Residue, then its C-alpha position, 0 to 999 in steps of 0.5 A: x495361839x497356844x494355851x494350857x488349860x491349867x494356866x487360866x483362872x476359872x469362874x466357879x458357879x455354885x449349886x444348883x448349876x455347879x461348874x467351873x468356866x474358863x475362858x481359854x480363847x476369846x476376842x475379849x482376852x486376845x486381839x488375835x482371836x476374831x471369830x470364836x470364843x473357846x470356854x472350858x466348862x467343867x461340871x461337878x460330879x454327881x449332878x453338876x449341870x447347866x440350866x436349859x438355855x440358848x444363845x441367840x447370836x452364836x452357835x455352841x459346839x460342845x466337845x465332851x473331853x472327860x466324864x459322863x453325862x446327859x445332854x438335852x437338845x430341843x426334844x432329844x436326850x443323849x448320853x454323853x461320853x468322851x469323844x462325843x460332840x453336840x452342836x446347838x445352833x443359835x436360838x436352840x435350847x440345850x442343857x448338860x448334866x454330869x451323871x458320873x462320879x468324876x468331873x464332866x469336862x466340855x470344850x465349848x466353842x461359840x461361833x461367832x464369838x460371844x462376850x465373856x460378860x456371859x460368864x459374869x452374868x451366870x455367876x450373878x444368877x447363881x448367887x441370886x438363886x443361892x440367896x433365894x434358897 
């Protein structure tokens, strides 16, 4: 399977966790994909981030493609740059933050595959948080 990132529509998540998520490959959108989900996460410049979270059923391999930032994994903190990677096994708490002036782009590979309903839930949580501000 071949895909161009720009050909996929993303889901924008508003502040405080400002980013865009694109489901590139998943069993939910392609019957040939069986054992993983690939999501492109683009964190907004100057503070785009995720919350502290974990994935109970899947490990998440994050490959940092562009931009700069910081990653938290359990009790450790790492500076991230293009060409670095972080793996969060199932159930391990992690977070990423864009500390630079350009988008922080991350290829997120979930093994085993996760449901892409995950992204819709994050958009709903973002909208709820914004409504409570």
